[in-house]
Legacy VTK file of the C-alpha trace (Angstrom):
# vtk DataFile Version 3.0
C-alpha trace
ASCII
DATASET POLYDATA
POINTS 398 float
0.115 0.184 0.182
1.077 3.540 -1.078
1.774 6.037 1.650
0.644 9.922 0.661
1.715 12.441 2.129
-0.344 16.427 2.082
1.453 19.255 1.879
-0.750 22.490 3.268
0.159 26.649 1.927
-2.889 28.295 3.771
-3.031 31.924 2.638
-5.310 35.222 3.759
-7.824 33.763 0.885
-6.783 30.327 -0.381
-5.214 27.343 0.441
-3.156 25.503 -1.811
-1.813 21.915 -1.624
-0.277 19.233 -3.111
-0.178 15.154 -2.891
2.862 13.167 -2.586
3.621 9.743 -2.928
6.220 8.633 -0.358
8.717 6.421 -2.481
12.381 5.077 -0.870
11.373 8.146 1.667
11.242 10.569 -1.189
7.969 12.369 -1.921
6.721 12.547 -5.457
3.858 14.675 -6.672
0.487 13.296 -7.668
-1.775 16.134 -7.251
-1.756 19.528 -6.564
-4.564 22.394 -6.241
-6.150 24.769 -4.302
-9.309 26.243 -2.791
-9.454 30.369 -3.312
-11.614 32.900 -2.815
-12.872 31.261 0.698
-14.248 34.188 2.309
-16.426 35.028 -0.905
-17.344 32.841 -3.643
-14.769 29.023 -3.072
-12.999 27.803 -5.862
-11.796 24.068 -5.476
-9.510 22.770 -7.968
-7.428 19.631 -8.386
-4.805 18.746 -11.056
-2.484 15.326 -11.736
1.085 16.292 -11.421
0.914 16.309 -15.082
-1.653 19.307 -15.212
-5.055 16.674 -16.175
-8.064 18.130 -14.134
-8.943 15.637 -11.726
-11.569 17.543 -9.771
-12.990 21.390 -9.833
-16.234 23.252 -8.295
-17.495 26.289 -7.527
-19.460 26.898 -4.318
-22.269 29.518 -3.564
-20.863 32.915 -1.563
-19.522 31.924 1.404
-21.836 31.975 4.614
-20.778 34.576 7.128
-18.356 32.625 9.646
-17.354 30.266 6.713
-13.508 30.112 6.205
-10.450 27.749 6.134
-11.924 25.540 8.623
-14.578 24.450 5.649
-12.044 24.995 2.660
-9.400 22.372 4.646
-12.750 20.052 4.875
-13.219 19.949 1.316
-9.894 19.348 0.487
-9.777 16.377 3.107
-13.102 15.115 1.665
-11.521 14.769 -2.028
-7.970 13.584 -0.493
-9.905 10.481 0.561
-11.729 10.096 -2.364
-8.430 10.210 -4.080
-6.686 8.527 -1.954
-8.948 5.044 -2.292
-7.787 3.498 0.642
-4.334 4.266 0.571
-2.697 5.432 3.385
-2.316 8.948 4.737
1.049 9.323 7.099
1.430 13.196 7.501
0.213 16.758 6.891
2.984 19.468 6.646
2.169 23.050 6.916
3.416 25.993 5.609
3.833 28.684 9.069
4.362 31.877 8.287
5.975 32.732 11.587
8.406 30.638 14.055
9.591 33.619 15.755
13.108 33.408 17.529
12.494 29.831 19.083
12.053 27.331 15.995
14.663 27.493 13.435
13.931 24.076 12.269
10.542 22.373 11.429
8.925 20.733 13.967
6.234 18.295 15.253
3.046 19.770 15.934
1.389 19.265 19.245
-0.500 21.246 22.372
2.860 22.811 23.318
3.882 23.922 19.776
0.611 25.128 19.163
0.286 27.127 21.904
3.851 28.474 21.297
2.676 29.312 17.467
-0.958 31.353 18.933
1.145 33.680 20.820
3.240 34.415 17.928
-0.190 35.457 16.219
0.749 39.200 16.987
3.720 39.084 14.823
1.699 38.001 11.962
-1.771 38.864 12.022
-3.066 38.287 8.699
-1.285 35.016 8.385
-0.537 33.395 11.356
-4.558 32.589 12.217
-4.890 30.589 8.615
-2.489 28.386 9.271
-3.523 27.352 12.680
-6.675 27.302 11.389
-5.920 24.069 9.056
-3.531 22.728 11.696
-6.794 22.853 14.246
-8.666 21.368 11.262
-6.747 18.270 10.384
-6.389 17.471 14.342
-10.191 18.030 14.783
-10.630 15.304 11.729
-7.988 12.791 12.469
-6.526 13.488 15.948
-3.772 11.233 15.737
-2.383 12.178 12.495
1.106 13.195 12.284
1.501 17.052 11.468
4.413 19.070 11.009
5.047 22.883 10.697
7.824 24.213 8.304
8.348 28.001 9.165
9.096 30.738 6.705
10.865 32.523 9.192
13.648 29.655 9.125
15.620 30.009 6.427
16.759 33.763 7.628
17.487 32.309 11.068
21.208 33.140 12.365
21.813 36.409 10.408
24.109 38.561 11.706
22.651 40.643 14.399
23.247 43.965 12.289
20.672 42.455 9.879
18.185 41.954 12.890
17.964 44.780 15.003
15.908 48.337 14.661
17.660 51.101 16.084
15.080 51.508 18.811
15.799 50.030 22.975
17.499 46.988 22.540
14.638 45.226 25.715
12.309 45.526 22.626
14.452 43.053 20.892
14.369 41.028 23.760
10.760 40.785 23.323
11.007 39.903 19.512
10.627 42.887 17.713
13.658 42.168 15.155
13.953 41.725 11.558
12.745 38.150 10.840
12.421 37.801 7.006
9.790 35.483 5.583
9.071 33.600 2.179
11.868 31.348 3.535
10.420 27.897 2.184
10.614 29.900 -1.567
14.175 30.775 -1.092
15.113 27.364 0.535
13.741 25.413 -2.570
15.345 27.711 -5.035
18.925 27.683 -3.894
18.234 23.972 -3.415
17.314 23.989 -7.278
20.056 26.278 -8.649
22.500 23.658 -7.018
21.329 21.301 -9.591
21.278 23.576 -12.207
24.436 25.507 -11.639
26.141 24.472 -8.891
29.734 26.466 -9.580
27.162 29.671 -9.055
24.951 28.378 -6.401
27.163 28.746 -3.816
28.592 32.543 -4.403
26.668 35.725 -3.791
23.365 35.198 -4.852
20.031 38.009 -5.113
16.631 36.103 -5.034
13.658 38.144 -6.108
10.507 36.341 -5.003
7.846 38.486 -6.768
4.340 37.839 -6.585
1.248 38.845 -4.791
3.429 39.114 -1.981
7.426 40.325 -2.904
10.203 39.978 -0.941
13.927 39.670 -1.856
17.298 37.811 -0.034
20.760 38.455 -0.203
22.148 34.654 -0.050
25.937 33.394 -0.164
26.891 29.799 0.213
23.070 28.720 0.299
22.932 31.168 3.555
20.588 34.136 4.300
22.744 37.154 4.939
19.402 39.746 4.582
15.945 40.061 3.484
13.408 42.996 2.617
10.719 42.091 4.473
11.513 42.222 8.342
9.249 42.449 11.273
5.807 42.039 9.450
5.270 40.953 5.537
4.475 44.365 5.139
7.857 45.532 4.689
10.691 45.991 1.942
8.574 45.948 -1.327
5.451 47.401 -2.627
3.082 44.292 -3.462
-0.299 43.675 -4.702
-2.252 45.627 -1.598
0.419 45.574 0.784
2.778 48.660 1.276
6.029 47.671 1.458
8.476 49.986 3.223
6.688 53.187 5.001
8.223 55.891 6.952
6.502 55.628 10.330
5.978 59.045 10.827
3.423 58.631 7.992
1.756 56.460 10.625
1.621 58.514 13.370
0.432 61.575 11.034
-2.557 59.154 10.035
-3.168 58.821 13.460
-3.245 62.063 14.807
-4.566 64.155 11.953
-7.012 61.869 10.200
-7.850 60.079 13.535
-7.149 56.697 12.510
-7.270 53.835 14.453
-5.698 50.472 14.638
-8.082 48.587 12.697
-8.041 50.839 10.037
-4.444 51.108 9.695
-3.973 47.569 9.492
-6.838 47.173 6.668
-5.213 50.142 4.819
-1.644 48.765 5.003
-2.282 45.679 4.488
-5.967 45.395 1.638
-5.585 48.984 0.251
-2.316 49.545 -0.554
0.624 48.130 -2.846
-0.167 48.391 -6.447
-3.791 48.688 -6.087
-3.404 51.654 -4.024
-0.753 53.471 -6.162
-2.976 52.864 -9.205
-6.559 52.654 -8.161
-6.900 49.817 -10.971
-5.841 46.712 -10.078
-3.660 44.582 -7.556
-2.340 42.697 -10.787
0.081 43.383 -12.891
-1.126 42.166 -15.411
-4.144 44.428 -15.406
-1.688 47.286 -15.178
0.563 45.981 -18.082
-3.077 46.116 -20.030
-4.411 49.383 -18.654
-3.829 52.653 -20.464
-4.930 54.757 -17.167
-1.700 57.007 -16.448
-1.499 55.803 -12.869
-1.229 52.240 -13.717
1.766 53.015 -15.789
3.260 55.074 -12.537
2.171 52.305 -10.233
4.712 49.991 -12.179
7.458 52.604 -12.720
7.301 52.600 -8.641
7.491 48.785 -8.664
10.418 48.342 -11.073
12.263 51.444 -9.316
11.837 49.758 -5.581
13.115 46.398 -6.490
16.142 47.694 -7.805
16.783 50.131 -4.985
16.511 46.687 -3.257
18.809 44.467 -5.815
21.289 47.638 -4.984
21.274 47.481 -1.175
21.271 43.474 -0.847
24.287 43.504 -3.392
26.102 45.682 -0.955
25.193 43.420 1.904
27.447 41.020 -0.127
29.924 42.633 -1.072
28.851 42.022 -5.049
26.749 40.214 -7.011
27.312 36.688 -8.892
23.996 35.698 -9.987
20.222 37.346 -9.896
17.043 35.229 -9.635
13.894 35.457 -10.464
10.864 33.450 -9.026
7.256 33.472 -8.063
4.341 34.366 -10.235
5.759 37.814 -11.525
9.359 36.872 -11.680
8.506 33.555 -13.693
6.180 34.878 -16.156
6.595 38.746 -16.648
8.831 39.490 -19.118
8.434 42.835 -19.536
9.125 43.504 -15.499
12.236 41.395 -15.631
13.791 43.295 -18.318
12.977 46.927 -16.955
14.567 45.626 -13.969
17.805 44.052 -15.433
17.941 47.570 -17.773
18.506 49.467 -14.445
20.798 47.110 -12.750
23.524 47.645 -16.298
25.555 49.037 -13.401
26.035 45.887 -11.321
27.136 44.028 -14.959
23.537 42.379 -15.368
22.656 42.090 -19.253
19.985 39.861 -20.505
19.610 37.417 -23.570
16.246 39.059 -25.102
15.385 36.042 -26.739
15.876 33.568 -23.557
14.067 36.531 -21.418
10.835 35.649 -23.370
10.416 32.745 -21.541
7.563 31.416 -19.235
9.141 29.020 -16.320
5.836 27.778 -16.263
5.527 26.558 -19.807
9.403 25.627 -20.574
10.624 24.878 -17.214
13.977 26.904 -15.395
16.539 28.340 -17.393
19.217 31.062 -17.710
18.553 34.534 -19.458
21.976 36.427 -19.102
24.059 36.999 -21.894
25.658 33.951 -22.471
29.337 35.557 -20.866
27.753 37.981 -18.696
28.323 38.024 -15.200
26.382 38.176 -12.682
24.012 35.941 -14.230
20.509 35.743 -14.541
18.054 33.208 -13.925
14.091 32.029 -14.144
13.362 29.430 -11.462
10.070 27.912 -10.735
9.744 27.966 -6.798
7.459 25.265 -4.759
7.152 25.578 -1.118
5.066 22.595 -1.171
8.134 20.596 -2.395
9.880 21.818 0.698
6.897 21.030 3.063
7.199 17.442 1.751
10.763 16.949 2.367
10.975 18.831 5.661
7.952 16.759 7.017
9.317 13.321 5.924
12.931 14.636 7.623
11.074 14.905 10.816
8.952 12.091 11.033
12.812 9.828 10.284
LINES 1 399
398 0 1 2 3 4 5 6 7 8 9 10 11 12 13 14 15 16 17 18 19 20 21 22 23 24 25 26 27 28 29 30 31 32 33 34 35 36 37 38 39 40 41 42 43 44 45 46 47 48 49 50 51 52 53 54 55 56 57 58 59 60 61 62 63 64 65 66 67 68 69 70 71 72 73 74 75 76 77 78 79 80 81 82 83 84 85 86 87 88 89 90 91 92 93 94 95 96 97 98 99 100 101 102 103 104 105 106 107 108 109 110 111 112 113 114 115 116 117 118 119 120 121 122 123 124 125 126 127 128 129 130 131 132 133 134 135 136 137 138 139 140 141 142 143 144 145 146 147 148 149 150 151 152 153 154 155 156 157 158 159 160 161 162 163 164 165 166 167 168 169 170 171 172 173 174 175 176 177 178 179 180 181 182 183 184 185 186 187 188 189 190 191 192 193 194 195 196 197 198 199 200 201 202 203 204 205 206 207 208 209 210 211 212 213 214 215 216 217 218 219 220 221 222 223 224 225 226 227 228 229 230 231 232 233 234 235 236 237 238 239 240 241 242 243 244 245 246 247 248 249 250 251 252 253 254 255 256 257 258 259 260 261 262 263 264 265 266 267 268 269 270 271 272 273 274 275 276 277 278 279 280 281 282 283 284 285 286 287 288 289 290 291 292 293 294 295 296 297 298 299 300 301 302 303 304 305 306 307 308 309 310 311 312 313 314 315 316 317 318 319 320 321 322 323 324 325 326 327 328 329 330 331 332 333 334 335 336 337 338 339 340 341 342 343 344 345 346 347 348 349 350 351 352 353 354 355 356 357 358 359 360 361 362 363 364 365 366 367 368 369 370 371 372 373 374 375 376 377 378 379 380 381 382 383 384 385 386 387 388 389 390 391 392 393 394 395 396 397
């Protein structure tokens, strides 16, 4: 009898999942899918490893209070039907925040759950969704092993100068520090680059995880040196609806002069800012490219400008740059954004092959898109956080 492993990646409005069969201690992808628009009009889809649609359903608008628990229940019902009697070995979860205490993935028990609940104030719009998925598994299958894999783990162990804010040190001891996120994605990219270009993978890399959520990381010898996100997933680059770096004085001004409270500020910074706030058109770069609105064009200009600012800063943290890697939805598929970023980074020696740059990683696979003899190299590599979750889950169980 085969053993199956479920990897769950819960976001604020969706749960992505992947199903692996465990063969000789290694995960092999069987199926993947997601439930999206959880709080409004849930849409479930599952596909085979080769992209064949296995199941799809569109629900009526969600009832008040329906959320990640109901979404997971839908995934679980499908999985039990798909497994057809095969054993489910474990469930691995992406968890946004592990705080300063969790460096490695960990088997989840009541003590771990309590610790993760205590970290909710550090990731209020992400952590609760991960915990809801964990609790849903526990409620339905209390004896099934579950493993938490942390987005912050990859960035643990950086120099303290990269972690601290210039505020009273007691706050650092209380957990107010630069953590960094998207760690599972960065970990996968390092792993994949070691397969594709082992000579460059241990050198000075900047990895640009550009999607609805965006961050960049400076990596040397496979380890995080610095990253754009810090205490929260708000910091750094402008994102789909998140503001990125902002002067704290702006928040003080809005509180004092506009009378904004905590809830209003949180909604403004997480839901109404970023590309959506700048453009007034959309949070999706595809829609902004297609728009004739001048503000749409300006929002793209701002995005490219901030990415290049971050690239220069991260290259300085590394003392140079040997490779730039694009990943995630925008990084993998938006050739125009890549072109503009690389043109502005010519001062670093970045030079694209314009034909290679037209490629979409999701269709043609991972590849180098820089000119033949150019240094630094430029790569496009598809990320796979679910695979890293599966690998970590098996390692913990072993």
